[in-house]
C-alpha positions as CSV (number, residue, x, y, z in Angstrom):
1,M,-0.4,0.0,0.0
2,G,1.6,3.2,-1.4
3,K,2.2,6.5,0.9
4,N,0.0,8.4,-1.8
5,N,-3.2,9.2,0.3
6,L,-2.5,12.4,2.0
7,V,-4.4,14.5,4.5
8,F,-4.6,17.9,2.9
9,E,-2.4,20.7,4.7
10,L,-4.3,23.0,6.6
11,P,-4.2,27.2,6.6
12,Y,-0.7,28.0,8.5
13,S,-0.7,30.3,11.4
14,K,0.3,33.8,10.6
15,E,3.3,35.0,12.1
16,R,1.6,37.1,14.7
17,E,-0.3,34.0,15.7
18,L,3.1,32.2,16.3
19,N,3.5,31.8,20.3
20,T,6.6,29.3,19.6
21,L,8.4,27.9,17.0
22,V,8.2,24.3,17.9
23,E,5.0,22.3,18.0
24,N,2.8,26.1,17.6
25,R,-0.8,25.0,18.4
26,R,-4.2,25.9,17.3
27,A,-7.6,24.3,18.5
28,Y,-11.0,23.7,17.2
29,T,-13.1,22.7,19.5
30,L,-16.7,20.8,18.9
31,N,-18.9,19.0,21.9
32,N,-17.0,15.7,21.0
33,F,-13.8,16.5,19.9
34,E,-10.8,18.9,19.5
35,L,-9.0,19.2,16.3
36,N,-5.1,20.7,17.8
37,V,-3.2,22.1,14.4
38,Y,0.6,21.6,15.2
39,E,3.7,23.3,13.1
40,T,7.4,23.5,14.1
41,Y,9.5,26.2,12.4
42,Q,13.2,25.1,13.6
43,A,14.7,21.5,14.2
44,S,14.5,20.2,17.6
45,Q,14.8,16.8,19.5
46,L,12.8,14.9,22.0
47,V,10.1,17.5,22.3
48,P,7.7,15.6,24.6
49,L,3.9,15.3,24.2
50,K,1.2,13.8,25.9
51,F,-2.9,13.7,25.6
52,N,-5.6,12.8,28.1
53,D,-7.9,11.5,25.5
54,M,-7.6,9.0,23.0
55,V,-5.8,10.8,19.7
56,I,-6.0,10.4,16.2
57,I,-2.7,11.8,14.6
58,S,-2.3,12.7,11.1
59,M,0.8,13.4,9.6
60,L,0.4,16.8,6.8
61,K,3.9,17.7,6.0
62,G,7.3,17.5,6.8
63,K,9.0,14.7,8.9
64,K,9.0,13.6,12.3
65,V,11.0,10.8,14.2
66,M,8.7,9.4,17.1
67,H,9.9,7.8,20.1
68,L,7.1,5.9,22.4
69,E,8.2,3.5,25.0
70,D,8.7,-0.1,24.2
71,V,8.6,0.5,20.6
72,P,11.9,1.5,18.4
73,A,12.1,5.2,17.2
74,F,10.2,5.3,13.8
75,E,10.2,8.0,10.9
76,Y,6.2,9.5,10.7
77,L,5.6,11.0,7.3
78,P,2.7,12.4,5.3
79,G,0.3,10.1,4.4
80,E,0.2,8.1,7.8
81,T,-1.4,8.3,10.6
82,L,-1.2,7.2,14.4
83,V,-4.2,6.0,16.7
84,L,-3.0,6.5,20.1
85,P,-4.9,5.7,23.7
86,A,-4.9,8.3,26.3
87,H,-2.0,9.2,28.3
88,R,0.3,7.6,25.5
89,A,3.5,9.2,26.2
90,M,6.1,10.5,23.1
91,K,9.1,12.1,22.5
92,I,9.3,14.1,18.8
93,D,12.2,14.6,16.9
94,F,11.9,17.4,14.1
95,P,15.1,16.8,12.0
96,E,14.6,18.9,8.6
97,A,11.9,21.6,10.3
98,Q,12.8,25.3,9.3
99,M,10.7,28.6,8.8
100,K,10.5,28.1,5.1
101,Q,9.9,24.6,5.5
102,P,7.7,23.8,8.4
103,T,6.1,20.7,9.7
104,Q,2.4,20.4,10.3
105,C,0.6,17.9,11.8
106,T,-2.8,17.3,13.4
107,A,-4.1,15.4,16.6
108,L,-7.7,14.7,17.1
109,L,-8.8,14.3,20.3
110,I,-12.0,12.3,21.2
111,A,-14.1,12.1,24.6
112,A,-14.0,9.0,26.4
113,D,-17.4,8.7,26.5
114,K,-17.9,9.3,22.6
115,I,-15.8,6.5,21.9
116,Q,-17.6,4.2,24.2
117,E,-21.0,5.3,22.9
118,S,-19.7,4.8,18.9
119,I,-18.1,1.4,19.8
120,E,-21.1,0.0,21.5
121,F,-23.4,1.3,18.8
122,L,-21.2,-0.5,16.4
123,N,-21.1,-3.8,18.1
124,K,-25.0,-3.7,18.9
125,A,-26.0,-2.5,15.7
126,Y,-23.2,-4.1,13.6
127,P,-22.3,-7.5,15.1
128,K,-19.2,-9.0,13.4
129,A,-19.2,-12.3,11.8
130,N,-19.5,-15.4,14.6
131,N,-19.2,-12.7,17.3
132,H,-15.8,-13.9,17.2
133,L,-14.4,-9.9,16.5
134,S,-15.8,-7.0,18.3
135,W,-15.8,-3.5,16.7
136,N,-12.7,-2.5,18.8
137,F,-8.9,-0.6,18.7
138,S,-6.0,-2.9,18.1
139,W,-3.9,-0.7,20.2
140,N,-0.6,-2.7,19.1
141,K,-1.6,-1.8,14.9
142,F,-1.1,2.1,16.2
143,H,0.5,3.0,13.2
144,L,-1.4,3.3,9.8
145,V,-0.6,4.0,6.2
146,N,-3.7,5.8,4.5
147,T,-6.1,4.1,2.9
148,Q,-7.9,6.2,-0.1
149,E,-11.2,6.1,2.5
150,L,-9.4,6.9,5.8
151,A,-7.7,9.9,3.6
152,T,-11.2,11.2,2.5
153,L,-12.9,10.7,5.5
154,T,-10.0,12.8,7.4
155,N,-10.1,15.1,5.0
156,K,-13.6,15.8,5.4
157,L,-14.0,15.9,9.1
158,F,-11.2,18.2,9.5
159,S,-13.0,20.6,6.8
160,N,-16.1,20.5,8.8
161,M,-14.4,21.3,12.2
162,I,-12.9,24.4,10.8
163,S,-15.8,25.8,8.8
164,D,-18.2,28.0,10.3
165,D,-21.3,25.2,9.7
166,P,-23.7,25.9,12.1
167,L,-24.5,21.9,12.1
168,K,-20.6,21.2,12.2
169,D,-21.2,19.3,15.3
170,V,-23.7,16.6,13.9
171,L,-21.9,16.5,10.5
172,A,-18.7,15.7,12.9
173,D,-20.2,12.4,14.9
174,L,-21.4,11.1,11.9
175,L,-18.2,11.5,10.0
176,F,-16.5,10.2,13.1
177,K,-18.5,7.0,13.2
178,E,-17.6,6.2,9.7
179,L,-13.8,7.1,10.3
180,L,-14.1,4.7,13.2
181,V,-14.9,1.8,11.0
182,R,-12.3,2.7,8.8
183,I,-9.7,2.4,11.3
184,I,-10.9,-0.6,13.0
185,Q,-11.0,-2.3,9.9
186,Q,-7.3,-1.7,9.0
187,Q,-6.2,-2.5,12.3
188,Q,-7.7,-5.7,12.1
189,L,-6.4,-6.3,8.5
190,G,-2.9,-5.7,9.9
191,E,-3.6,-8.1,12.7
192,L,-4.7,-10.4,10.0
193,M,-1.6,-10.0,7.8
194,D,0.5,-10.9,11.3
195,A,1.5,-14.9,11.5
196,D,0.5,-15.5,14.9
197,A,-2.9,-12.9,15.4
198,P,-6.0,-14.6,17.0
199,I,-8.3,-13.9,14.0
200,N,-11.6,-15.8,12.8
201,D,-10.7,-19.8,12.4
202,A,-12.6,-19.9,8.7
203,I,-10.0,-16.9,7.8
204,A,-6.9,-18.3,9.4
205,Q,-7.6,-21.6,7.4
206,L,-8.0,-19.6,4.5
207,K,-4.8,-17.5,5.2
208,T,-2.8,-20.7,5.8
209,Y,-4.1,-22.2,2.1
210,I,-3.3,-18.9,0.3
211,R,0.3,-19.0,1.6
212,E,0.8,-22.5,0.8
213,N,-0.5,-22.3,-2.7
214,L,0.9,-18.7,-3.7
215,T,2.4,-20.3,-7.2
216,E,-1.5,-21.7,-8.2
217,K,-4.2,-19.4,-9.7
218,L,-6.4,-18.9,-6.9
219,T,-9.9,-18.0,-7.6
220,I,-12.7,-16.9,-5.4
221,D,-14.3,-20.2,-6.2
222,D,-11.1,-21.7,-4.3
223,L,-11.4,-19.8,-1.7
224,S,-15.1,-20.0,-0.9
225,L,-14.5,-23.7,-1.4
226,K,-11.5,-24.1,1.2
227,A,-13.5,-21.7,3.4
228,N,-16.8,-24.0,3.1
229,M,-18.8,-20.4,2.4
230,S,-20.7,-19.2,-0.3
231,K,-19.0,-16.6,-2.3
232,A,-21.6,-14.1,-1.1
233,S,-21.1,-15.1,2.6
234,L,-17.2,-14.8,2.0
235,F,-17.6,-11.3,0.4
236,R,-19.6,-10.2,3.3
237,L,-17.2,-11.7,6.2
238,F,-13.8,-9.8,4.8
239,K,-15.8,-6.7,4.1
240,D,-17.4,-6.5,7.5
241,E,-14.1,-7.7,9.1
242,F,-11.2,-5.9,7.2
243,G,-12.8,-3.7,4.6
244,I,-11.7,-5.6,1.7
245,S,-12.3,-8.5,-1.1
246,P,-11.0,-12.0,-0.6
247,M,-9.3,-11.5,-3.4
248,E,-7.5,-8.4,-1.9
249,L,-6.0,-10.9,0.5
250,V,-4.3,-13.2,-1.9
251,I,-3.0,-10.0,-3.3
252,Q,-1.5,-8.9,-0.2
253,E,-0.1,-12.0,0.4
254,R,1.9,-12.1,-2.9
255,L,3.2,-9.0,-2.1
256,R,4.4,-9.9,1.4
257,K,5.8,-12.9,0.0
258,A,7.6,-11.1,-3.0
259,K,9.4,-8.5,-0.7
260,E,10.6,-11.6,1.5
261,M,12.4,-12.7,-1.6
262,L,13.4,-9.3,-3.0
263,S,15.3,-8.7,0.4
264,A,16.6,-12.0,-0.6
265,N,18.1,-10.3,-3.0
266,M,16.5,-13.4,-5.7
267,A,15.9,-12.0,-9.3
268,I,12.8,-10.3,-9.9
269,K,11.8,-12.5,-12.5
270,E,12.0,-15.6,-10.5
271,V,10.2,-13.4,-7.7
272,C,7.1,-12.6,-9.8
273,Y,6.7,-16.4,-10.6
274,A,6.9,-17.6,-7.0
275,C,4.8,-15.6,-5.8
276,G,2.0,-16.7,-8.3
277,F,2.3,-13.7,-10.9
278,S,2.2,-14.5,-14.4
279,D,3.5,-11.5,-16.1
280,V,6.8,-9.8,-15.0
281,N,5.3,-6.4,-16.3
282,Y,2.3,-6.6,-14.4
283,F,3.8,-7.7,-11.3
284,I,6.3,-4.6,-11.7
285,R,3.2,-2.3,-12.6
286,L,1.7,-3.5,-9.0
287,F,4.3,-3.6,-6.7
288,K,4.9,-0.3,-7.8
289,S,1.2,1.6,-7.3
290,R,1.0,-0.6,-3.9
291,E,4.8,0.5,-2.6
292,Q,5.3,3.4,-4.5
293,I,8.7,1.8,-5.3
294,T,9.7,-0.9,-7.9
295,P,10.8,-4.1,-7.4
296,G,14.3,-3.2,-8.2
297,N,14.5,0.0,-6.6
298,Y,13.0,-1.8,-3.4
299,Q,15.6,-4.1,-3.4
300,R,18.5,-1.4,-3.7
301,K,17.1,0.3,-1.0
302,I,17.1,-3.1,1.4
303,D,20.9,-3.7,0.1
304,F,22.0,-0.1,1.0
305,T,20.0,-0.1,4.4
306,V,22.0,-3.7,5.2
307,S,25.2,-2.0,4.2
């Protein structure tokens, strides 16, 4: 999945509005939400930050390096979102910030009772398949690469929150519910791609089957037969749980295996066929569209990082 689904930059502070050059903050407050817009205008290191409510952080411009307890430091770039529980402490580096090239990010705070109300509503109105999974956050999957839906909804929500629309509180509630669904689906998709994550038994068996038969020409008929479900039921299960089709899981598994093999310095043509692709040009186009880099450049990047 490429990092090309961006949350749009918001209007910047005027010079007279700057109280600090590091994490200058503006806030837009609604009944259940607060949108904080942060801008940093000079390089800084280990700037502490913590929120008293659950927060959805969106990177709009520039680069940060995030330091969270029990997690290796990582770069945080536009096209990515962080979803963190209340009171999660962090420290932030701004290695490239400057007056002419400031960083900009947002922190959307959600009231605890609003989160509980929304989760309870989803679990009651739209129970998960077989009641095995529930609508809830996977806090170990806090670092997301934006999907198109996630970026689009975030842009709509922010546009609404900074507007003068008299109905913006009502509209924000509706947009947040949809955003919540997409975040949880994406987190659970991340769990699905992990080797040992607890998931629905039928889906676990299906994932194993796909991984063991990547070189085969897998079809939706094969998958529904293996899962012992009708095609309609299988599609519904995947859409409800993860927001994708069953065949999208096949593609993601093939790309996961391809990256593993490319990292082992195997030839691109060999990787293509070993991962179930029948055409090298199609494999290269698909890999680039999802990863924003060609297989060859991905391999060279890995080699450079290792050396």
